[in-house]
C-alpha positions in Angstrom: -24.8 -12.6 17.8 -27.8 -10.9 16.2 -28.1 -10.7 12.5 -27.7 -6.9 12.6 -24.4 -7.2 14.5 -23.2 -9.9 12.1 -24.0 -7.7 9.1 -22.3 -4.8 10.7 -19.2 -6.9 11.5 -19.2 -8.2 7.9 -19.4 -4.7 6.4 -16.6 -3.4 8.7 -14.4 -6.4 7.8 -15.0 -5.8 4.1 -14.1 -2.2 4.5 -10.9 -3.1 6.3 -9.9 -5.7 3.7 -10.6 -3.2 0.9 -8.6 -0.5 2.6 -5.7 -2.9 3.2 -5.7 -3.7 -0.5 -5.6 0.1 -1.3 -2.7 0.7 1.1 -0.7 -2.3 -0.3 -1.2 -0.8 -3.8 0.0 2.6 -2.6 3.0 1.1 -0.9 3.9 -0.8 -4.1 3.7 2.4 -6.2 5.9 4.3 -3.7 8.4 1.5 -3.8 8.5 1.6 -7.6 9.0 5.4 -7.4 11.9 4.9 -5.0 13.5 2.4 -7.4 13.1 4.8 -10.3 14.6 7.7 -8.3 17.6 5.5 -7.2 18.2 4.4 -10.8 18.1 8.0 -12.0 20.5 9.0 -9.3 22.9 6.2 -10.2 22.7 7.2 -13.9 23.7 10.7 -12.8 26.6 9.6 -10.7 24.9 10.2 -7.4 25.6 7.6 -4.7 22.4 6.9 -2.8 22.9 4.7 0.3 20.4 2.0 0.7 
């Protein structure tokens, strides 16, 4: 594989790894929000399934 293709591949891989980390962080934040909403609902006597 030429050096140019290797560099391109490496850059694309880094972009994907970085984006994956961003998405994982976003998912964790959404999960935390869901937990908070469920807790608030429970405190207000609202039964939330799941």
